[in-house]
N, C-alpha and C positions, 0 to 999 in steps of 0.2 A: 836515351829520353823517357823522363819519368809518367808513371803512368796519366797521370793528368795528362800532362802533356801530348799524351800519346791518344788518351779520348778526345781530347780539344782537338786534335790532328785530325781522325776518325771522325767526326763528328763534323768537321766544316770539310770534311775532303781537302786539306791543306797538303800534303805529297802528291795525291793524284793529277792537283794542279800543276804543282811544279814549281812548289813554294814550300816554305817551311813556319814554322810556329815562329820563329823570335824574325822573320821576315815581318810576317803578317802585324806585328805586335807594331815593329819601328814603323811600316807602311801608314797604320793607324794613327801614331801618332803625329806624321808627318803629315798627314791630310788633317787633323784637327788643328796643329800649329797655322798650318795655312788660311784654313777658314775659320781659327777664335774669332778674328776679328768681328764677327757680324755680331758677336755677342754687343761690345759696347755700340756700334754702328746700327742694329735694327733699332736698340734702347731711342739711340738722337734721333733718329727717323720718326719714331711711333710714336715718341713723348711729346713731340711736335704737333701731333692732332691731337693732345691732351688726354694721352691714355698714361697711367702711373708709370715710371720710370722702373722702379723694382721691379712688377709686375708682368711687364714687359719681359726683363731680362729672365724672369721665372720660365714665362711662356717660352722664350727663343730656344734658351737651354731645354727645357723639358720638350718642346715642340721636336727640337732637333733627334733629342735621345730617341724619341717613340718613332722619328719615320726610318732614321738607320738602323734600328733593331730591328725592325720590320723588313727592310731589305736583307739583312744579313738573313734572316730566319725563313722568310719567303722567297728571298731570291739567293742567297747566298753568293750573293755579289761585293765588292767592295768597295761603297760606293755611299758616300757620307749625303745627308740631309740638312737642312737648314733654312727657315725664312732666306726666301729669293731675293736679290739686291733688285731694284725695278719696280716688282713688282711692292715692295714695304712703301717706296717713296709715290708710285700710284696712289696706294691707301691714305696715305695720311698730306699726299699733296694736290691731288684732282679730287678724291672723293669726300675726303672733310674739309681741306683749306679751301679747295678751288670750288667745289657742289655746294658746299657748307652743308653737308650731312654730316651727321654725329659718328662717333670713332664704332659705337655698336651698331651701326647699318652696316657699315665698312667689312665688320667682321661676320656678320649675317650674309653679306654676298660670296664671301670665302668662305664659308660653312657651306651656303649653297654647291658653291663650283664644286668643294670637296668630294659632295653626296653625287654629284651628277660624276664628278671623276671616277668616283668608286663605280658605279654604274658602268661607264664605257670600259672600265678595266675588268668586272667580271667578265662582260660581253664580249671582251675579246679585239671589241674596235680599235681602240690605241694599239695592242699588240700589232692588228692587220696593218697601220700606219708606219711604224719601225720596219716591217717587210718587205713593205710596198716601195720606198725608198730607193733608187739605182744605189748602186754599189759607190758609182763613181761622185755622188753627190756626199753618200757615207765619208768618202775618203776626204770630201772638200769640206764638210762638216768637221772635220777630225782637226783641220790646218786652219779651218777659220776660227776654232775656238783655240787653239792654241795663241794665234795672234791676238784674239780676243784677250786672252789671260793675260799675254804679255803686255799689252794695252794700260789693260789695270796697274799692273807690276810698275810701270813706269809711270803712270798716274798718283798711284799711292807714295812711291817715293818721291814724287816732286820733282822728277827728272823729265819728263814730260809737264806743260803746263799751255793753262790758255794766251790765245792768243788774239787779238783784235783783227788782224788784217787777216790770216793763217788759220785759225780756229785752235788750231794745239801747233805748239815749237816747243822744242828742248831747251831745257830752263836756263836763261842766259848766268844764270850766279852758279856755275857746278863748284864753286867753294863751299857753298852753302851745306854747314857740318851735315844736316839731316841728307840731301843728296850726295857727299861728300862720304859718308858710312855707306851710303847704299852701293855706291860704284865700287867700295873697296869690298864690302860684302858679295857684291855678285862676280867680279875676279877671284874671289876667296872660292865660292860655291862651282865656278866653273873649273879650277885646280882640281877640285876635291873630284867633280862630277868626270872631269878627263884621267883622273887618273885611278877612275874607279872606288872609289871610299864609300863602304855601303853607308847610307843613311847620309849621302852628302847634301841634300837638301835640306834636311834638319839640323845639320851640325852648320851647314853656313844660315840657316837661322837666329841659331841659338849664338854663334860667334859672332854676328854682324850686332846682335842684339848686348853682350859683351861688350863688344865697340864702342859702341852707344851711351853704357855705365859707365867707362870709361874716360870717356867722352865730357862726361856730365861731370864727373869727379873733378876732373882738372880743369874745369872751368869754361873747354870749348864748347860745349853746349847746355844755353842756358834751360830754364823752367819758367815757362811764362803762362799760368793759365788760363788765363783771358784770352791770350791770342790761339789757342788753343796749343801748346807745346807743355804737355806735362812729363812727371819723372818717370824714368826709367825703371828707378828704384821701387820694388813694392813695399808699400807700407806696411805689409805684416804678411803670414801666409794663410790663414784662415779667416771668415769672416759667414757669419748667422746667415741663412737664406730669407731674402724677403719677403713680404706673403705675397700672395695672388690672388687673395679677395678682390681687388679691384678691377679687375681683369676675367677672372674665373666666369664663363655666362653669360657674361656680358652680349654675347653675336647671338640672342636668345632675343635679346629687347630690342635690336634692331629691325626682328621683322614687322613689328608694329608701325616702326617708322616707315618702312620700306611699303605699305600695302594703305598706308592713310590716305593716299590720293590717286589717280590713274598718273599724273604726271611721274610719283615716283617711283610707280612701278615699272615705266618704260625706265627710269634710270635705271635703277635697282637691277632689270636684266642687262642692259648696256655695261656695267659693272661686270656680274657675273661673267658674262660673255667674254670681256678685256680680259679679267683673273685668267677663265677658263685655256681662250686662246695663248697668250703667254705660257701658264704651265704647261700645257701639253707640247709645246712645240720646245720649249726652252727644254722641258725634258726629255724630247725623243732627240732632240739635237744632241745634249750633253752624254748622253747613253751613246747614242751613235758614234760620235766621236772617241769619248774614251775608249770605250770597247775598241772600236776600230784599231786604237793606237796602241791595245793592251794583248792586241790579235785574238780577240775574246769570241769573233765570230764565228759561225760555223764555216764549209764550205758552201751556204747558203745564202751568207750572208745576213744568219737572223743571231740573237742575243738568247741565248741558253738563261733560260729564269729571265725572258725579258716580262711576262704576266707578271707573275711576282713583283719584279722591281716596279712597274707601274703601278702595282694595289698598295706599296708601302710609298708610293708618292702621295698617291688620292687618299691613305689614311691618315700620313701623317698630315698633310691641309686639314682633314677635317678635324682633328684633334689641337692641330694650333689656332684653329679658330675658336674652339670651345676654351682653350687655356688661356688667347688674348692673342695672339700673333699673326701677321698678316700670313699669304702663301707658303709652306714647307715647299720645298722644292730639293731636285737631284743635286747636289753643290759640283760645278766643273773645277773647282779645286781639288775634289776626290783623285783627278788627273795625276798629283801631286804622291800621295800614295801609292797608285797604281805605277808611277815610275819608278819607284823605291821596292817594286816588286808585288805588290798587294797585289791578289787572286782571287783570294774566297770570302766569305761572312765575319771569318774572324777578324779583316782588318776595319770591317764594318763596327761590330761591337768593341773595337776596341776605343774609335773613334769618339762612340757612344758614351762608353762610361767616362770618357775624359771629359767628354759634355757633362757628365752626369756630375763629375768633380768638382767643374769649372763652378758649379753651384757654392762649392765652400770656398774656391781658392779663389776669388773672382781679383784678389788683389794681386794674384802672379802673371792670373790672365791678361787682365786687362793694360798690362804695361809693355806686352810684346810691339814693339813698335812697328809701323806699317812697311817704313825701308827696309827693315828686316824681312817680313813676313815677302816685299817687294823681290827677292832674290831669287825665291824659290818661286815663285808666280813667271818671272822672265825666263827660267831655265825650263818649267814645264811648259812654255811657250812654246820654244824652241824644242824642244822632244818630240812636241805633237805635231809638227810638220812632217813628220815620215812618212805617212800614209801619201803624199801626194807624190811620194817616189813608184806609183803603184797609177796612178794616175796618166791618163794616153792624152801626152799633148799637142799631139800630132792633128789630134780628131777632137774639131770645133764642137762638135755634142758632145762633149763630154768637158774640155776645156771653158768654154764659154758659161755654161751653168755654175761651174766649180767655180768659176771666179768672182762671177757675181754674187755665191755664197759669201766666199771666199770675202770679199771686197765689204761685202753690205753688211756683215758679221759685225767687224772692227769699225767701218766707219757709219755705220748707221747703230751703231752700243748697244746690238741686241742678237742676239743667238737666233730666237726665234723668225725676226726682221731677216736675216741674212738666209733662213731656210724658205723662209716664201717666198720670197724673190726668188731665190735659187730655181724652186718648183716651179715659177712661170717660168721662166725663164727657158728649164729643159722641156718644157712642154711645145712653148712657140718655139725651140729648137727643132722638137722631130718633128712640128704640125709643117713647116717649111721644107724639112728635108725629107717627105712624104713618107715619116716610117711611123704613125700613129700608131700601125698595130704595137708596139711597141714600147706604148702608152698602156699602163694596167688601168682599172678602172678605178682602182683608189689614188691613184695618183689624177687622174680626170676629177674625182671628184673634191680631192685637197686644194684641185685650182682653181673648181666651183667657190668653194668657201675662202680663200683667199680676198677673190674679187668682191665676194660678198661683203667680207671683215671691210676692204679698203674704201667700196663704192657705198656703203651704208651704214657700217658699225661705227667707221670712225668718225664718221661724218654728225654721229650723234655727239660723240665723245665733249 
């Protein structure tokens, strides 16, 4: 091992955690490949609110870099951060388009949520939440996230589509070239994984992309920009970074609008609380699920470095708001890198570096198709079911809350919603089993807050 590699190994504790520098770099590359879609997707969503596309792209990339680097340095964990899906839609379609407020108003709400998040992280309140969640629910969260990721993968590939009678269904047109390429790519990825080929997920993404390029070159896959079917061949390699001026600091203008009248203050508080709620419990769910799958939890079910991880998430959100993007949060796609063997902050640093590099090589990043990355997402979903082996299926006190958690994460399309209803079900089951002493104080508080959200906050939205 070279002296530089040895220093890197020592700094991140790579060998101590049973990994290697090569494995960590590969894991970081895999994580980036599975979540790079957030760059074009976040631009598409936030520009619907009136924000400048180039500035949003820069804010998305740099917000991801800041949050992910902090995750590596403050927590030493292999998780990556980026503007969260769902929260960006709430930003654009609910606050701006639905309520009629400006993007600056929404960014001010994100900034306020981030600052509150920092305070909660520094006081240890968020850490207490993580510790308080029972191990059976943590196992369920891991499996629920796995099925959720799998569902997203099938959707991204067009394999699962909307249906008027059953809401969702398998695409009846499996001969559609994108769907067919996904099926072939998934088969390749499965074989590579079963054969224990190192970097199976990343190789699956790249080989599926190459197959897509071949299909385009021979005329099997057409290009129709108006229909959202773009070329898989990069138009170039490098491009100059766009200006950040249209969104940088725009959040500060939003406070004037937020406090212009009593009605606006109420709506502003509601927006802040919604951002805060989803961010907290999406993050807790993601950290708990992925860490459980990676066997990173200690004997007490706690995650070493959790306080730093939560603080990195909070600072990332605050920085992202100032740059001009919606809430930055820990990405569930980090599970792809963890599955490739990533165990330290070096994985996160690698992902962050690639996000930084993407500012200059967007022509390449933007053409990796959803049907290619979907192969990795489906595989990650399968792998994250493993913690269910530790769940006591014969004990209704364990299996009922776990089943509710898993089911609603997928069917409710929300990690936080699954965790919310899982906690409430856990309390209900323990209550009527006359085992209230097994419910810790934090879980009681969580249950009360969830009820308050459903009965009051949701009705204000």
